[in-house]
Each structure stands twice: as C-alpha cells, then as structure tokens.
One Martini backbone bead per residue (centre of mass of N, CA, C, O) as a GRO file, in nm:
protein
  271
    1MET     BB    1  -9.178   4.382  -1.738
    2THR     BB    2  -9.160   4.727  -1.737
    3MET     BB    3  -8.981   5.004  -1.781
    4PRO     BB    4  -8.944   5.309  -1.701
    5GLY     BB    5  -8.994   5.492  -2.002
    6TYR     BB    6  -9.043   5.188  -2.143
    7PRO     BB    7  -9.304   5.047  -2.296
    8HIS     BB    8  -9.119   4.804  -2.455
    9GLY     BB    9  -8.872   4.809  -2.294
   10HIS     BB   10  -8.559   4.752  -2.346
   11PRO     BB   11  -8.371   4.886  -2.607
   12HIS     BB   12  -8.121   4.642  -2.567
   13GLY     BB   13  -8.262   4.440  -2.422
   14HIS     BB   14  -8.136   4.239  -2.209
   15PRO     BB   15  -7.970   4.266  -1.944
   16GLY     BB   16  -7.648   4.120  -1.994
   17ALA     BB   17  -7.639   4.033  -2.276
   18TYR     BB   18  -7.456   3.793  -2.500
   19TYR     BB   19  -7.283   3.847  -2.819
   20PRO     BB   20  -7.106   3.676  -3.018
   21PRO     BB   21  -6.885   3.686  -3.246
   22HIS     BB   22  -6.808   3.630  -3.555
   23PRO     BB   23  -6.640   3.410  -3.710
   24PRO     BB   24  -6.384   3.380  -3.900
   25ALA     BB   25  -6.306   3.323  -4.207
   26GLN     BB   26  -6.189   3.082  -4.394
   27PRO     BB   27  -5.939   3.022  -4.586
   28ARG     BB   28  -5.903   2.990  -4.952
   29ASN     BB   29  -5.635   2.762  -5.024
   30GLY     BB   30  -5.690   2.542  -5.246
   31MET     BB   31  -5.601   2.671  -5.515
   32GLY     BB   32  -5.300   2.719  -5.452
   33THR     BB   33  -5.227   2.429  -5.377
   34ALA     BB   34  -5.317   2.296  -5.644
   35ALA     BB   35  -5.133   2.459  -5.829
   36MET     BB   36  -4.864   2.356  -5.718
   37ILE     BB   37  -4.905   2.053  -5.765
   38VAL     BB   38  -4.968   2.061  -6.071
   39GLY     BB   39  -4.712   2.217  -6.151
   40ILE     BB   40  -4.509   2.003  -6.064
   41CYS     BB   41  -4.612   1.776  -6.243
   42GLY     BB   42  -4.581   1.924  -6.515
   43ALA     BB   43  -4.274   1.981  -6.493
   44VAL     BB   44  -4.175   1.689  -6.460
   45ILE     BB   45  -4.303   1.573  -6.721
   46GLY     BB   46  -4.162   1.782  -6.915
   47LEU     BB   47  -3.872   1.633  -6.879
   48VAL     BB   48  -3.992   1.410  -7.045
   49PRO     BB   49  -3.962   1.260  -7.324
   50PHE     BB   50  -4.260   1.263  -7.514
   51LEU     BB   51  -4.467   1.406  -7.266
   52PHE     BB   52  -4.614   1.676  -7.357
   53PHE     BB   53  -4.923   1.582  -7.365
   54LEU     BB   54  -4.930   1.593  -7.040
   55SER     BB   55  -4.815   1.877  -6.965
   56GLY     BB   56  -5.014   2.074  -7.096
   57PRO     BB   57  -5.279   2.034  -6.927
   58LEU     BB   58  -5.143   2.085  -6.651
   59ALA     BB   59  -5.056   2.375  -6.712
   60LEU     BB   60  -5.340   2.495  -6.749
   61VAL     BB   61  -5.446   2.422  -6.469
   62ALA     BB   62  -5.231   2.572  -6.302
   63LEU     BB   63  -5.290   2.852  -6.413
   64GLY     BB   64  -5.586   2.871  -6.328
   65LEU     BB   65  -5.550   2.820  -6.023
   66GLY     BB   66  -5.341   3.044  -5.969
   67ILE     BB   67  -5.515   3.287  -6.052
   68VAL     BB   68  -5.744   3.236  -5.854
   69GLY     BB   69  -5.567   3.245  -5.600
   70LEU     BB   70  -5.473   3.544  -5.637
   71VAL     BB   71  -5.753   3.668  -5.625
   72LEU     BB   72  -5.818   3.573  -5.335
   73VAL     BB   73  -5.585   3.724  -5.203
   74ARG     BB   74  -5.671   4.012  -5.288
   75ARG     BB   75  -5.961   3.974  -5.133
   76GLY     BB   76  -5.890   3.811  -4.854
   77GLN     BB   77  -5.964   3.478  -4.895
   78ALA     BB   78  -5.648   3.434  -4.891
   79THR     BB   79  -5.291   3.333  -4.774
   80ASN     BB   80  -5.135   3.168  -5.028
   81LYS     BB   81  -4.945   3.329  -5.233
   82GLY     BB   82  -4.697   3.150  -5.284
   83MET     BB   83  -4.843   2.904  -5.402
   84ALA     BB   84  -4.993   3.045  -5.634
   85LEU     BB   85  -4.738   3.160  -5.769
   86THR     BB   86  -4.591   2.893  -5.811
   87GLY     BB   87  -4.810   2.756  -5.986
   88THR     BB   88  -4.801   2.965  -6.213
   89ILE     BB   89  -4.503   2.935  -6.291
   90LEU     BB   90  -4.507   2.627  -6.341
   91GLY     BB   91  -4.723   2.636  -6.559
   92GLY     BB   92  -4.558   2.804  -6.759
   93ALA     BB   93  -4.319   2.610  -6.776
   94ALA     BB   94  -4.481   2.360  -6.873
   95LEU     BB   95  -4.579   2.491  -7.134
   96LEU     BB   96  -4.300   2.532  -7.259
   97MET     BB   97  -4.226   2.231  -7.253
   98ALA     BB   98  -4.452   2.136  -7.440
   99VAL     BB   99  -4.365   2.299  -7.684
  100GLY     BB  100  -4.073   2.192  -7.693
  101GLY     BB  101  -4.151   1.891  -7.721
  102LEU     BB  102  -4.296   1.918  -7.990
  103LEU     BB  103  -4.059   2.033  -8.155
  104PHE     BB  104  -3.865   1.799  -8.096
  105THR     BB  105  -4.038   1.573  -8.216
  106LEU     BB  106  -4.056   1.689  -8.501
  107PHE     BB  107  -3.753   1.687  -8.550
  108VAL     BB  108  -3.698   1.383  -8.513
  109ILE     BB  109  -3.899   1.284  -8.728
  110ASP     BB  110  -3.782   1.442  -8.965
  111LYS     BB  111  -3.504   1.302  -8.956
  112ALA     BB  112  -3.611   1.015  -8.991
  113ASP     BB  113  -3.749   1.069  -9.265
  114GLU     BB  114  -3.494   1.145  -9.417
  115GLU     BB  115  -3.358   0.871  -9.386
  116ASN     BB  116  -3.581   0.711  -9.527
  117ASP     BB  117  -3.573   0.859  -9.795
  118ASP     BB  118  -3.278   0.788  -9.860
  119LEU     BB  119  -3.316   0.484  -9.852
  120TYR     BB  120  -3.536   0.462 -10.079
  121GLU     BB  121  -3.372   0.614 -10.304
  122ASP     BB  122  -3.120   0.401 -10.294
  123ARG     BB  123  -3.289   0.196 -10.404
  124PRO     BB  124  -3.329  -0.035 -10.622
  125PRO     BB  125  -3.500  -0.160 -10.847
  126ALA     BB  126  -3.673  -0.447 -10.862
  127ALA     BB  127  -3.577  -0.539 -11.155
  128ALA     BB  128  -3.255  -0.501 -11.073
  129ALA     BB  129  -3.256  -0.723 -10.891
  130PRO     BB  130  -3.113  -0.987 -10.782
  131GLU     BB  131  -3.103  -1.306 -10.751
  132PRO     BB  132  -3.143  -1.521 -10.514
  133SER     BB  133  -2.929  -1.701 -10.323
  134ALA     BB  134  -2.802  -1.915 -10.098
  135SER     BB  135  -2.637  -1.656  -9.958
  136THR     BB  136  -2.911  -1.494 -10.008
  137SER     BB  137  -3.155  -1.321  -9.850
  138ALA     BB  138  -3.465  -1.258  -9.875
  139ALA     BB  139  -3.702  -1.052  -9.857
  140PRO     BB  140  -3.955  -0.992  -9.674
  141LYS     BB  141  -4.270  -1.044  -9.667
  142PRO     BB  142  -4.558  -0.921  -9.655
  143LEU     BB  143  -4.777  -0.829  -9.406
  144LYS     BB  144  -5.032  -0.848  -9.195
  145PHE     BB  145  -5.228  -0.716  -8.987
  146GLY     BB  146  -5.111  -0.864  -8.673
  147GLU     BB  147  -4.849  -0.959  -8.755
  148THR     BB  148  -4.523  -1.118  -8.702
  149HIS     BB  149  -4.185  -1.022  -8.682
  150THR     BB  150  -3.872  -1.213  -8.688
  151TYR     BB  151  -3.566  -1.196  -8.591
  152LYS     BB  152  -3.270  -1.365  -8.549
  153ASP     BB  153  -3.241  -1.241  -8.237
  154GLY     BB  154  -3.572  -1.233  -8.139
  155VAL     BB  155  -3.692  -0.985  -8.247
  156THR     BB  156  -4.015  -0.826  -8.241
  157VAL     BB  157  -4.285  -0.721  -8.472
  158THR     BB  158  -4.604  -0.537  -8.442
  159VAL     BB  159  -4.889  -0.452  -8.655
  160ASP     BB  160  -5.181  -0.323  -8.623
  161LYS     BB  161  -5.480  -0.247  -8.697
  162PRO     BB  162  -5.631   0.019  -8.789
  163GLU     BB  163  -5.778   0.303  -8.614
  164PRO     BB  164  -5.987   0.524  -8.529
  165TYR     BB  165  -5.933   0.876  -8.449
  166GLU     BB  166  -5.993   1.118  -8.200
  167LEU     BB  167  -5.946   1.435  -8.206
  168ASP     BB  168  -5.835   1.703  -8.092
  169ARG     BB  169  -5.873   2.034  -8.116
  170ILE     BB  170  -5.557   2.019  -8.126
  171ALA     BB  171  -5.380   1.963  -8.438
  172PHE     BB  172  -5.101   1.807  -8.605
  173GLY     BB  173  -5.102   1.698  -8.958
  174HIS     BB  174  -5.400   1.746  -9.025
  175GLU     BB  175  -5.627   1.716  -9.285
  176ASP     BB  176  -5.889   1.817  -9.435
  177GLY     BB  177  -6.087   1.517  -9.481
  178ASP     BB  178  -5.927   1.328  -9.328
  179LEU     BB  179  -5.810   1.055  -9.181
  180ALA     BB  180  -5.768   0.911  -8.851
  181LEU     BB  181  -5.503   0.676  -8.805
  182ARG     BB  182  -5.421   0.411  -8.576
  183PHE     BB  183  -5.117   0.257  -8.466
  184LYS     BB  184  -4.996  -0.042  -8.322
  185VAL     BB  185  -4.672  -0.095  -8.174
  186THR     BB  186  -4.479  -0.398  -8.116
  187ILE     BB  187  -4.190  -0.468  -7.905
  188ALA     BB  188  -3.974  -0.757  -7.865
  189ASN     BB  189  -3.701  -0.866  -7.647
  190ASP     BB  190  -3.552  -1.195  -7.709
  191GLY     BB  191  -3.273  -1.125  -7.668
  192LYS     BB  192  -2.934  -1.020  -7.540
  193GLU     BB  193  -2.973  -0.719  -7.633
  194PRO     BB  194  -3.008  -0.402  -7.632
  195ILE     BB  195  -3.236  -0.162  -7.776
  196ASP     BB  196  -3.279   0.117  -7.981
  197LEU     BB  197  -3.586   0.327  -8.016
  198LEU     BB  198  -3.500   0.589  -8.111
  199ALA     BB  199  -3.652   0.752  -8.393
  200HIS     BB  200  -3.854   0.529  -8.479
  201VAL     BB  201  -4.064   0.551  -8.774
  202PRO     BB  202  -4.319   0.494  -8.949
  203TYR     BB  203  -4.394   0.420  -9.296
  204VAL     BB  204  -4.666   0.573  -9.479
  205ARG     BB  205  -4.893   0.449  -9.734
  206ASP     BB  206  -5.120   0.471  -9.970
  207ALA     BB  207  -5.291   0.361 -10.251
  208THR     BB  208  -5.151   0.616 -10.420
  209GLY     BB  209  -4.851   0.666 -10.271
  210LYS     BB  210  -4.897   0.848 -10.042
  211ARG     BB  211  -4.773   1.011  -9.783
  212ALA     BB  212  -4.823   0.998  -9.445
  213ALA     BB  213  -4.894   1.201  -9.177
  214GLU     BB  214  -4.830   1.293  -8.874
  215ILE     BB  215  -5.003   1.309  -8.558
  216PHE     BB  216  -5.063   1.579  -8.320
  217ASP     BB  217  -5.176   1.599  -7.977
  218GLY     BB  218  -5.307   1.630  -7.646
  219ARG     BB  219  -5.364   1.288  -7.639
  220GLY     BB  220  -5.151   1.116  -7.803
  221ALA     BB  221  -5.146   1.016  -8.106
  222THR     BB  222  -4.824   1.042  -8.097
  223LYS     BB  223  -4.577   0.796  -7.951
  224PRO     BB  224  -4.274   0.762  -7.938
  225PHE     BB  225  -4.014   0.597  -7.886
  226THR     BB  226  -3.801   0.531  -7.596
  227GLY     BB  227  -3.500   0.436  -7.553
  228LYS     BB  228  -3.444   0.120  -7.410
  229LEU     BB  229  -3.460  -0.238  -7.474
  230LEU     BB  230  -3.460  -0.497  -7.284
  231PRO     BB  231  -3.420  -0.802  -7.217
  232GLY     BB  232  -3.749  -0.940  -7.192
  233LYS     BB  233  -3.890  -0.698  -7.319
  234ARG     BB  234  -4.169  -0.467  -7.383
  235ALA     BB  235  -4.316  -0.246  -7.636
  236GLU     BB  236  -4.576   0.013  -7.673
  237THR     BB  237  -4.737   0.208  -7.933
  238THR     BB  238  -4.853   0.509  -8.110
  239PHE     BB  239  -4.965   0.596  -8.448
  240THR     BB  240  -5.078   0.886  -8.632
  241TYR     BB  241  -5.261   0.938  -8.945
  242SER     BB  242  -5.306   1.112  -9.251
  243VAL     BB  243  -5.583   1.002  -9.457
  244ARG     BB  244  -5.719   0.950  -9.743
  245PRO     BB  245  -6.009   0.806  -9.832
  246ASP     BB  246  -5.907   0.700 -10.125
  247GLY     BB  247  -5.635   0.561  -9.968
  248ALA     BB  248  -5.763   0.347  -9.738
  249LYS     BB  249  -5.790   0.060  -9.877
  250GLU     BB  250  -5.460   0.076  -9.876
  251LEU     BB  251  -5.184   0.006  -9.661
  252GLN     BB  252  -4.837   0.101  -9.598
  253VAL     BB  253  -4.606  -0.039  -9.356
  254GLU     BB  254  -4.282   0.075  -9.252
  255THR     BB  255  -4.088  -0.120  -9.018
  256GLY     BB  256  -3.902  -0.162  -8.706
  257ALA     BB  257  -3.716  -0.188  -8.426
  258ASN     BB  258  -3.483  -0.019  -8.577
  259ASN     BB  259  -3.220   0.135  -8.755
  260ASP     BB  260  -3.045  -0.153  -8.751
  261ARG     BB  261  -3.297  -0.269  -8.900
  262PRO     BB  262  -3.486  -0.395  -9.123
  263ASP     BB  263  -3.758  -0.335  -9.282
  264VAL     BB  264  -4.112  -0.397  -9.269
  265MET     BB  265  -4.413  -0.498  -9.433
  266TRP     BB  266  -4.746  -0.374  -9.412
  267ILE     BB  267  -5.073  -0.491  -9.534
  268GLY     BB  268  -5.390  -0.306  -9.559
  269PRO     BB  269  -5.673  -0.194  -9.455
  270GLY     BB  270  -5.804   0.125  -9.320
  271GLN     BB  271  -6.139   0.025  -9.289
   0.00000   0.00000   0.00000
C-alpha cells in the first residue's frame, strides 16, 4: 500500500522504525599497556650488572610501543596516555642503563686486562726460572680445550673448545675480516669458602702471539662472571674474541677461578 502523494511509499521508510546508533569503538589501549610492562622489565634488568645486553632490546621495544601508544591517544583511538608515556620514559631510561652497563663492563674488563698485562710483564723469562725443588710445585702443564683444572681447595675450571659465533648487527671489539670465536668457561666450587668471580676475564692469544680482543654485542657475545660462587655451586658463561684467520690454528687461553688463584693455560685449535 502506498501513501497518497508518495508514489513509492513513505520517504523515510516504515513509520515508527528504530535504528540503534553504532556502538562506540573500543579504545586501543594495548600498545600503551605493553609499553609500560616492557619498559618496567627493561629498567629492572638494566639495574643488574652485566645484563645490559638484555636491557637494550627491551628498551627499544618499550620506546616503539610507547610512541605508537601516544600516537593512538592523540588520534582519539586510545585512552591510556599515562601508561604509554610511562612506557616511553622507562624505555628511554632502560636504554641509558644499557649504554651505561656496556661502558661499565668495558671499564671493568679493561682494568682486569691491565692487571693481567702487569702480571705477565712482571714474570721472569722461562729460561731464568729456577728448577723446581721438592718444596716448590711446578707450574701446571697446559691443558687441552675441554679438560678441567682442579685447584688444591677443590675449585675446578673448564674451558671448552671455541665455537664460531654469529655477531649481532651492532658489535664492539670485532675487526673486519676476523673470526668471532666463543669460549664457554665453567667454574665449580667444591671447596668450603665462597669465591669472588667478579672481573676475572680470560686472556687469549692467537698462533702469532697477538692478543685477541673481547667482543660485545646485543645478544651477549661476552658475559663476564658476576658476584660470588658459593660452596657446592657452579657457574658458566661465555666470552667471545676477535681472532685473525691466520692465527686461529692455535689459540692460548689463560684464565683461572678468580684473581686470587694462579691462571692455567689451555691450548688448542680455534677452527
């Protein structure tokens, strides 16, 4: 039935018809919330010594999520401006902690290397060394990679065979054309007293006698020991070095349980 004067029916549809309004769009608060969570994690990890390589990536993620969250807030698509802003600030703080942790680690290793250099320079030549007597213990013989040295108090040190390491995009200490070789060092404290592991870094030379430099990157190429090792516990970590291909046929690694114990040498091929 058509209404008079309207050949095609009522101009506004059926009389009395109700069309509910479109529901309001849900705010997209996920980016801001995620930014704050990741930022908190990055900042907390950044406070732990020598874990800067974990704090850095988290900081970049928090910054990215926080910036996206703030953009959504400005467009009216999100309502949690406080969370997004907090995540951005924490991401920036975690990034500063990561940079500071890297600089601190380089400083500690540089000081440890200076102590090692002084120690090796003060050693008398091998030819001038006196013959060992019954009351003098001879220096330990070089070990092969994978073998374990045991100190008199029960503390043991093991240096595994080096393995090729794939560097992150950003790496410090690696020279172009060099190999990146990673060593795993394991220390077990079977003695009765805790031992301090801080700042003890292996000293590596290649077949030509050149000292190899430590490598640091965002994936933790080199992770120095930290803190104390209690009796009955063991700790392991990795150190990565830049080695020239022509010097990798034989590597010498000198290290020990800590700076209070004499170093032991491991010798073997790097490839």
